[in-house]
C-alpha positions, 0 to 999 in steps of 0.5 A, spaced: 216 611 321 219 616 315 216 616 308 222 620 306 226 614 303 220 612 299 219 619 296 222 620 289 227 626 289 225 631 283 231 633 281 236 627 281 237 622 276 240 622 269 233 624 266 234 631 268 236 637 264 243 639 265 243 646 267 250 646 270 254 651 266 248 656 266 248 656 274 255 657 274 255 663 270 249 665 274 253 665 280 259 668 277 255 674 274 251 675 281 258 675 285 260 680 279 254 685 280 255 684 288 262 687 287 260 692 282 254 695 287 259 695 293 264 699 288 259 704 287 256 704 294 263 706 296 264 711 290 270 707 287 267 707 280 266 714 280 273 715 282 275 711 277 272 714 271 274 721 274 281 719 274 282 715 268 284 720 262 284 715 257 277 712 259 280 705 258 277 703 264 270 705 262 272 701 255 274 695 259 268 695 263 263 696 257 267 690 253 266 686 260 259 687 259 258 685 252 263 679 253 259 677 259 252 677 255 255 673 249 257 668 254 250 668 257 247 666 250 252 661 248 251 658 255 244 658 254 245 654 247 249 649 251 244 648 256 238 647 250 243 642 247 243 638 253 236 638 254 235 634 247 240 629 250 235 627 255 230 622 255 224 627 254 228 630 248 228 623 245 221 624 242 224 631 239 230 627 236 225 622 233 221 627 230 227 631 227 230 625 224 223 623 221 222 630 218 229 629 215 228 623 212 221 625 209 225 631 206 230 627 203 225 622 200 221 627 197 227 629 193 228 622 190 220 621 188 219 623 181 215 629 179 215 632 186 218 639 186 220 643 192 215 648 194 
């Protein structure tokens, strides 16, 4: 007799955080890092730097690193926003709505000044 069908699967369902964009970025970046390692191992990066008199290939590589870092930051922000939409984030949304309502109500009370 198998108990697998009675077990709750940990990472399935609508209440799990959405990490899809972050994982796709990590897979792509991991493959790029592996490609750079192979290019370095076979000496192609040093050949590129030595033979490029304008250093535009080095500039493109630095620009790629900066852009990739920016994509990481934006993807992490999107993943955080996705976590708020889960049922676990409902309590956070409720607390945020209460804080906004209390702040708005304080403005209309006579005699209470913002501190």
